[in-house]
One Martini backbone bead per residue (centre of mass of N, CA, C, O) as a GRO file, in nm:
protein
  353
    1MET     BB    1  14.761   1.735  -7.913
    2GLY     BB    2  14.758   1.459  -8.077
    3GLU     BB    3  14.799   1.120  -8.087
    4VAL     BB    4  15.000   1.117  -8.323
    5ASP     BB    5  15.197   1.326  -8.212
    6ILE     BB    6  15.263   1.177  -7.948
    7ALA     BB    7  15.376   0.922  -8.085
    8ARG     BB    8  15.613   1.084  -8.223
    9LEU     BB    9  15.733   1.226  -7.964
   10HIS     BB   10  15.813   1.002  -7.758
   11PRO     BB   11  16.087   0.905  -7.878
   12ILE     BB   12  16.227   1.176  -7.820
   13TYR     BB   13  16.191   1.172  -7.517
   14ARG     BB   14  16.336   0.901  -7.462
   15GLU     BB   15  16.609   0.998  -7.578
   16CYS     BB   16  16.657   1.221  -7.374
   17ILE     BB   17  16.667   1.033  -7.128
   18ARG     BB   18  16.893   0.847  -7.223
   19LEU     BB   19  17.117   1.062  -7.263
   20THR     BB   20  17.112   1.175  -6.978
   21LYS     BB   21  17.193   0.910  -6.832
   22GLU     BB   22  17.445   0.824  -7.001
   23ASN     BB   23  17.589   1.134  -6.951
   24ASN     BB   24  17.515   1.281  -6.686
   25TRP     BB   25  17.297   1.495  -6.717
   26PRO     BB   26  17.121   1.792  -6.569
   27PHE     BB   27  16.836   1.686  -6.682
   28VAL     BB   28  16.469   1.775  -6.685
   29PHE     BB   29  16.211   1.634  -6.857
   30LYS     BB   30  15.921   1.733  -7.039
   31GLU     BB   31  15.601   1.623  -7.166
   32ASP     BB   32  15.354   1.681  -7.400
   33SER     BB   33  15.012   1.536  -7.338
   34GLY     BB   34  14.771   1.776  -7.309
   35ASP     BB   35  14.805   1.896  -6.977
   36TYR     BB   36  15.015   2.147  -6.938
   37GLU     BB   37  15.307   2.063  -6.834
   38THR     BB   38  15.475   2.284  -7.041
   39MET     BB   39  15.369   2.551  -6.975
   40ILE     BB   40  15.429   2.886  -7.090
   41GLU     BB   41  15.425   3.218  -6.964
   42PHE     BB   42  15.434   3.509  -7.160
   43VAL     BB   43  15.523   3.821  -7.036
   44ILE     BB   44  15.428   4.141  -7.132
   45ASN     BB   45  15.648   4.426  -7.095
   46PRO     BB   46  15.838   4.712  -7.082
   47VAL     BB   47  16.105   4.539  -7.022
   48GLY     BB   48  15.970   4.270  -7.159
   49VAL     BB   49  16.016   3.920  -7.142
   50ARG     BB   50  15.844   3.673  -6.926
   51PRO     BB   51  15.883   3.363  -6.798
   52ILE     BB   52  15.630   3.113  -6.680
   53HIS     BB   53  15.675   2.823  -6.454
   54PRO     BB   54  15.406   2.780  -6.389
   55PRO     BB   55  15.128   2.914  -6.460
   56MET     BB   56  14.894   3.137  -6.321
   57SER     BB   57  14.717   3.038  -6.573
   58THR     BB   58  14.453   2.872  -6.804
   59ASP     BB   59  14.322   3.142  -6.894
   60TRP     BB   60  14.315   3.282  -7.195
   61ASP     BB   61  14.162   3.550  -7.154
   62ALA     BB   62  14.330   3.646  -6.911
   63MET     BB   63  14.602   3.652  -7.056
   64LYS     BB   64  14.528   3.863  -7.276
   65ARG     BB   65  14.467   4.095  -7.073
   66ILE     BB   66  14.789   4.068  -6.961
   67GLU     BB   67  14.981   4.005  -7.193
   68SER     BB   68  14.974   3.686  -7.254
   69ILE     BB   69  15.162   3.392  -7.372
   70PRO     BB   70  15.082   3.065  -7.447
   71ILE     BB   71  15.314   2.783  -7.431
   72CYS     BB   72  15.366   2.437  -7.554
   73PRO     BB   73  15.609   2.251  -7.536
   74ASP     BB   74  15.700   1.939  -7.617
   75ILE     BB   75  15.995   1.978  -7.487
   76MET     BB   76  16.137   2.031  -7.148
   77ASP     BB   77  16.377   2.241  -6.954
   78TYR     BB   78  16.322   2.505  -6.766
   79ARG     BB   79  16.572   2.543  -6.582
   80LYS     BB   80  16.773   2.512  -6.853
   81LYS     BB   81  16.642   2.625  -7.112
   82ILE     BB   82  16.497   2.377  -7.284
   83VAL     BB   83  16.384   2.310  -7.628
   84LEU     BB   84  16.154   2.092  -7.808
   85GLU     BB   85  16.038   2.051  -8.154
   86PHE     BB   86  15.779   1.915  -8.340
   87GLU     BB   87  15.774   1.908  -8.704
   88GLU     BB   88  15.586   1.958  -8.963
   89GLU     BB   89  15.601   1.996  -9.305
   90SER     BB   90  15.292   2.080  -9.308
   91THR     BB   91  15.053   2.382  -9.282
   92ALA     BB   92  14.810   2.335  -9.430
   93GLY     BB   93  14.513   2.484  -9.315
   94LYS     BB   94  14.680   2.653  -9.056
   95SER     BB   95  14.605   3.005  -9.086
   96SER     BB   96  14.417   3.175  -8.875
   97GLY     BB   97  14.567   3.304  -8.606
   98LYS     BB   98  14.460   3.153  -8.365
   99LEU     BB   99  14.403   3.058  -8.049
  100GLY     BB  100  14.444   2.774  -7.910
  101LYS     BB  101  14.362   2.561  -7.661
  102LYS     BB  102  14.680   2.509  -7.572
  103GLY     BB  103  14.844   2.777  -7.681
  104HIS     BB  104  14.858   2.750  -7.987
  105TRP     BB  105  14.933   2.877  -8.264
  106ALA     BB  106  14.863   2.893  -8.554
  107GLU     BB  107  15.103   2.779  -8.754
  108SER     BB  108  15.189   3.036  -8.927
  109LYS     BB  109  15.221   3.218  -8.654
  110ARG     BB  110  15.346   3.049  -8.425
  111ASP     BB  111  15.644   2.987  -8.495
  112SER     BB  112  15.767   3.274  -8.506
  113ARG     BB  113  15.671   3.369  -8.226
  114ARG     BB  114  15.780   3.143  -8.058
  115ASP     BB  115  16.080   3.168  -8.141
  116ASN     BB  116  16.107   3.462  -8.041
  117LEU     BB  117  16.051   3.403  -7.744
  118TYR     BB  118  16.290   3.218  -7.699
  119LYS     BB  119  16.508   3.426  -7.773
  120GLN     BB  120  16.432   3.655  -7.571
  121THR     BB  121  16.459   3.422  -7.320
  122LYS     BB  122  16.706   3.221  -7.373
  123PHE     BB  123  16.635   2.971  -7.529
  124ARG     BB  124  16.704   2.652  -7.615
  125PHE     BB  125  16.640   2.527  -7.953
  126CYS     BB  126  16.485   2.241  -8.123
  127LYS     BB  127  16.417   2.089  -8.441
  128ILE     BB  128  16.209   1.811  -8.529
  129TRP     BB  129  16.145   1.667  -8.817
  130GLU     BB  130  15.948   1.445  -8.966
  131SER     BB  131  16.164   1.349  -9.183
  132GLU     BB  132  16.395   1.285  -8.963
  133LEU     BB  133  16.279   1.008  -8.849
  134LYS     BB  134  16.431   0.856  -9.106
  135GLY     BB  135  16.694   0.958  -8.977
  136PRO     BB  136  16.964   1.126  -8.790
  137TRP     BB  137  16.815   1.248  -8.521
  138LYS     BB  138  16.986   1.144  -8.280
  139LEU     BB  139  17.242   1.302  -8.350
  140LYS     BB  140  17.119   1.582  -8.335
  141LEU     BB  141  17.030   1.561  -8.039
  142PHE     BB  142  17.304   1.511  -7.916
  143HIS     BB  143  17.442   1.775  -8.006
  144PHE     BB  144  17.247   1.964  -7.866
  145LEU     BB  145  17.279   1.859  -7.569
  146ALA     BB  146  17.585   1.887  -7.556
  147ASP     BB  147  17.585   2.193  -7.597
  148CYS     BB  148  17.413   2.260  -7.350
  149TYR     BB  149  17.617   2.144  -7.148
  150CYS     BB  150  17.884   2.302  -7.232
  151ASN     BB  151  17.692   2.592  -7.228
  152ARG     BB  152  17.601   2.617  -6.950
  153ASP     BB  153  17.430   2.740  -6.677
  154THR     BB  154  17.552   2.703  -6.338
  155THR     BB  155  17.325   2.833  -6.213
  156ASP     BB  156  17.119   2.816  -5.920
  157TYR     BB  157  16.800   2.949  -5.915
  158THR     BB  158  16.695   2.827  -5.633
  159ASP     BB  159  16.940   3.008  -5.461
  160ILE     BB  160  16.849   3.290  -5.482
  161TYR     BB  161  16.974   3.599  -5.340
  162LEU     BB  162  16.985   3.905  -5.178
  163THR     BB  163  17.256   4.128  -5.139
  164GLU     BB  164  17.485   4.372  -5.074
  165ASN     BB  165  17.651   4.321  -5.335
  166ASP     BB  166  17.428   4.438  -5.533
  167LEU     BB  167  17.491   4.740  -5.482
  168LYS     BB  168  17.736   4.762  -5.664
  169LYS     BB  169  17.574   4.715  -5.925
  170LEU     BB  170  17.371   4.947  -5.894
  171LEU     BB  171  17.583   5.184  -5.919
  172LYS     BB  172  17.642   5.111  -6.239
  173LEU     BB  173  17.374   5.212  -6.314
  174LYS     BB  174  17.178   5.372  -6.504
  175ASP     BB  175  16.890   5.529  -6.497
  176GLN     BB  176  16.736   5.340  -6.694
  177GLN     BB  177  16.842   5.075  -6.572
  178ARG     BB  178  16.729   5.126  -6.289
  179ASP     BB  179  16.434   5.139  -6.366
  180GLU     BB  180  16.422   4.853  -6.486
  181PHE     BB  181  16.506   4.706  -6.232
  182LEU     BB  182  16.273   4.804  -6.046
  183ARG     BB  183  16.041   4.699  -6.219
  184ALA     BB  184  16.128   4.403  -6.211
  185LEU     BB  185  16.122   4.378  -5.901
  186ILE     BB  186  15.826   4.447  -5.861
  187GLU     BB  187  15.718   4.216  -6.039
  188CYS     BB  188  15.841   3.988  -5.875
  189PHE     BB  189  15.694   4.034  -5.608
  190GLU     BB  190  15.403   4.013  -5.724
  191THR     BB  191  15.423   3.728  -5.845
  192VAL     BB  192  15.483   3.575  -5.584
  193PHE     BB  193  15.241   3.678  -5.412
  194ARG     BB  194  15.015   3.567  -5.648
  195PHE     BB  195  15.081   3.286  -5.640
  196PRO     BB  196  14.861   3.001  -5.638
  197LYS     BB  197  15.081   2.842  -5.503
  198PRO     BB  198  15.291   2.711  -5.302
  199MET     BB  199  15.525   2.911  -5.094
  200VAL     BB  200  15.866   2.850  -4.987
  201ALA     BB  201  16.115   2.988  -4.782
  202ALA     BB  202  16.467   2.906  -4.803
  203VAL     BB  203  16.693   3.061  -4.586
  204ASN     BB  204  17.059   3.037  -4.656
  205GLY     BB  205  17.090   3.353  -4.703
  206ALA     BB  206  17.111   3.670  -4.726
  207ALA     BB  207  16.801   3.865  -4.661
  208ILE     BB  208  16.825   4.172  -4.812
  209ALA     BB  209  16.574   4.354  -4.881
  210GLY     BB  210  16.475   4.201  -5.151
  211GLY     BB  211  16.501   3.922  -5.009
  212CYS     BB  212  16.294   3.985  -4.789
  213ALA     BB  213  16.048   4.043  -4.970
  214LEU     BB  214  16.048   3.767  -5.110
  215ALA     BB  215  15.997   3.600  -4.855
  216LEU     BB  216  15.728   3.752  -4.766
  217ALA     BB  217  15.567   3.652  -5.030
  218CYS     BB  218  15.540   3.399  -4.893
  219ASP     BB  219  15.376   3.159  -4.698
  220LEU     BB  220  15.664   3.058  -4.595
  221ARG     BB  221  15.946   3.082  -4.346
  222LEU     BB  222  16.280   2.958  -4.351
  223LEU     BB  223  16.563   2.974  -4.121
  224ALA     BB  224  16.887   2.980  -4.090
  225ARG     BB  225  17.113   2.973  -3.869
  226GLY     BB  226  17.288   3.290  -3.882
  227VAL     BB  227  17.096   3.434  -4.072
  228LYS     BB  228  17.017   3.718  -4.247
  229ILE     BB  229  16.737   3.958  -4.199
  230GLY     BB  230  16.615   4.257  -4.382
  231MET     BB  231  16.552   4.639  -4.380
  232PRO     BB  232  16.795   4.895  -4.476
  233GLU     BB  233  16.685   5.144  -4.645
  234GLN     BB  234  16.695   5.381  -4.444
  235ARG     BB  235  17.015   5.378  -4.435
  236LEU     BB  236  17.036   5.420  -4.754
  237GLY     BB  237  16.812   5.644  -4.850
  238VAL     BB  238  16.558   5.457  -4.936
  239PRO     BB  239  16.265   5.371  -5.060
  240LEU     BB  240  16.000   5.171  -5.088
  241PRO     BB  241  15.820   4.996  -5.265
  242THR     BB  242  15.491   4.942  -5.247
  243VAL     BB  243  15.491   4.631  -5.257
  244ALA     BB  244  15.680   4.591  -5.013
  245VAL     BB  245  15.502   4.725  -4.802
  246GLU     BB  246  15.248   4.541  -4.846
  247ILE     BB  247  15.384   4.274  -4.782
  248MET     BB  248  15.463   4.351  -4.495
  249ARG     BB  249  15.179   4.420  -4.393
  250PHE     BB  250  15.063   4.136  -4.439
  251SER     BB  251  15.280   3.988  -4.241
  252LEU     BB  252  15.316   4.228  -3.987
  253GLY     BB  253  15.173   4.472  -4.005
  254ASN     BB  254  15.189   4.794  -3.928
  255ARG     BB  255  15.381   4.789  -3.679
  256GLY     BB  256  15.585   4.579  -3.777
  257THR     BB  257  15.674   4.734  -4.027
  258GLN     BB  258  15.775   4.988  -3.885
  259ASP     BB  259  15.988   4.854  -3.704
  260VAL     BB  260  16.163   4.727  -3.932
  261VAL     BB  261  16.214   4.977  -4.111
  262PHE     BB  262  16.318   5.183  -3.884
  263ALA     BB  263  16.555   5.007  -3.787
  264GLY     BB  264  16.753   4.926  -4.025
  265LYS     BB  265  16.801   4.608  -3.984
  266THR     BB  266  16.919   4.299  -3.887
  267PHE     BB  267  16.823   3.951  -3.844
  268VAL     BB  268  16.845   3.674  -3.605
  269ASN     BB  269  16.689   3.413  -3.528
  270GLU     BB  270  16.475   3.493  -3.278
  271ASP     BB  271  16.448   3.787  -3.381
  272ALA     BB  272  16.308   3.709  -3.650
  273ILE     BB  273  16.064   3.586  -3.518
  274SER     BB  274  15.969   3.833  -3.345
  275ALA     BB  275  15.940   4.019  -3.611
  276GLY     BB  276  15.799   3.815  -3.841
  277LEU     BB  277  15.996   3.720  -4.083
  278VAL     BB  278  15.967   3.429  -3.959
  279ASP     BB  279  15.854   3.093  -3.866
  280ARG     BB  280  16.136   2.929  -3.878
  281LEU     BB  281  16.400   2.729  -3.745
  282CYS     BB  282  16.719   2.603  -3.872
  283THR     BB  283  16.944   2.414  -3.967
  284PRO     BB  284  17.123   2.398  -4.246
  285ALA     BB  285  17.081   2.082  -4.276
  286GLN     BB  286  16.747   2.105  -4.240
  287LEU     BB  287  16.617   2.307  -4.442
  288SER     BB  288  16.535   2.141  -4.689
  289GLU     BB  289  16.357   1.928  -4.549
  290GLU     BB  290  16.162   2.126  -4.400
  291SER     BB  291  16.063   2.273  -4.655
  292MET     BB  292  15.938   2.023  -4.793
  293LYS     BB  293  15.732   1.968  -4.572
  294ALA     BB  294  15.582   2.239  -4.601
  295VAL     BB  295  15.498   2.202  -4.895
  296ARG     BB  296  15.342   1.935  -4.861
  297SER     BB  297  15.133   2.042  -4.666
  298LEU     BB  298  15.010   2.255  -4.858
  299ALA     BB  299  14.969   2.053  -5.105
  300GLY     BB  300  14.747   1.876  -4.941
  301LEU     BB  301  14.555   2.070  -5.017
  302PRO     BB  302  14.304   2.175  -5.185
  303GLU     BB  303  14.365   2.341  -5.466
  304SER     BB  304  14.112   2.526  -5.503
  305VAL     BB  305  14.099   2.629  -5.212
  306PHE     BB  306  14.378   2.753  -5.191
  307ARG     BB  307  14.359   2.949  -5.431
  308ILE     BB  308  14.111   3.112  -5.338
  309THR     BB  309  14.210   3.193  -5.055
  310LYS     BB  310  14.467   3.338  -5.142
  311ARG     BB  311  14.321   3.550  -5.313
  312GLN     BB  312  14.146   3.669  -5.086
  313LEU     BB  313  14.380   3.759  -4.895
  314ARG     BB  314  14.524   3.942  -5.139
  315ALA     BB  315  14.316   4.145  -5.257
  316PRO     BB  316  14.362   4.408  -5.086
  317VAL     BB  317  14.650   4.451  -5.186
  318MET     BB  318  14.591   4.474  -5.491
  319ASP     BB  319  14.402   4.717  -5.460
  320ARG     BB  320  14.612   4.913  -5.337
  321LEU     BB  321  14.821   4.898  -5.567
  322ALA     BB  322  14.642   5.020  -5.792
  323VAL     BB  323  14.652   5.304  -5.639
  324GLN     BB  324  14.955   5.350  -5.505
  325SER     BB  325  15.173   5.296  -5.717
  326PRO     BB  326  15.121   5.548  -5.907
  327GLN     BB  327  15.172   5.749  -5.665
  328PHE     BB  328  15.474   5.646  -5.544
  329ASP     BB  329  15.687   5.515  -5.750
  330PRO     BB  330  15.797   5.764  -5.901
  331GLU     BB  331  15.931   5.879  -5.642
  332VAL     BB  332  16.110   5.639  -5.579
  333MET     BB  333  16.278   5.651  -5.846
  334LYS     BB  334  16.399   5.928  -5.802
  335VAL     BB  335  16.560   5.861  -5.547
  336TRP     BB  336  16.728   5.622  -5.668
  337SER     BB  337  16.860   5.842  -5.893
  338HIS     BB  338  17.007   6.002  -5.689
  339PRO     BB  339  17.321   6.105  -5.600
  340GLU     BB  340  17.281   6.083  -5.288
  341THR     BB  341  17.218   5.781  -5.290
  342ASP     BB  342  17.491   5.678  -5.384
  343ALA     BB  343  17.649   5.786  -5.139
  344MET     BB  344  17.495   5.618  -4.922
  345ILE     BB  345  17.554   5.339  -5.037
  346GLN     BB  346  17.860   5.359  -5.017
  347GLN     BB  347  17.871   5.396  -4.711
  348TYR     BB  348  17.736   5.128  -4.642
  349ILE     BB  349  17.942   4.942  -4.772
  350GLU     BB  350  18.196   5.047  -4.610
  351GLY     BB  351  18.054   4.982  -4.320
  352ARG     BB  352  17.946   4.657  -4.381
  353LEU     BB  353  18.154   4.483  -4.588
   0.00000   0.00000   0.00000
């Protein structure tokens, strides 16, 4: 984005901030000033399209190799999935169709593909046209943001964890839906595990099965006292996806992984520490503050050194996954879809919930 574009965009950004404060809306907007602050990496996979922010990389060639499309919205609140784009009236002479430096497609191809990506991933987006800056664009912006607020998703995605209750939903999925769910879950574990920046799990609710694997994929894990964490899949009668096994092996070692998996139980407090599932215990009231301290400590390390070292430490795991996932995961999915598995999950729910 050039200096002229930024100059035109900034009043729109300032108006977003003003309206948010004036109406006490829970939005936190970022503005694209040319330094990738708003970049979203749209990862294309068999399950669909998945947005990631911040992106795992800003290397355009690397993104294209893994079928990722980088887009830098002009203004966005990623957490609330809101995007605003400033649009020029004419795109003449900008139709090469090549990927630009910032991750914007050349104008003639960029707009339709960009808008389609927003729709596929359920972003709310609004376009402010250049000519509208001379008219009632502020009223248009107000109506858009008011609609986003009135029809917002009130789920706080920063506090999601997987519990036994999700097993009830799993039983309702058909075979194809269950396969898609497991593939998405596998991809989620791998994405968190190889994320290049510091990741700290603040476990304030039951982290069982998938929730446990997600926590283990992080760099540090803090557990609130009294909260359960564990891997009961053996009692459910289902095997773990390969990525979950490898994440556990990375964090617990071979013997520790075997002990936790074959125990098929949940752990709390000091037992969770002894099993290696978490690094620290906190009171529920202290969890948020202590987790932020842990994040700041890791973030205080030189960024490039942390990123390279983290990649080096995880490289053997990624190498094993490349070989073992195609070997074991098809068999895992067959077991998950077997009628006997449903019966065992139902028994587990009736006996434990």
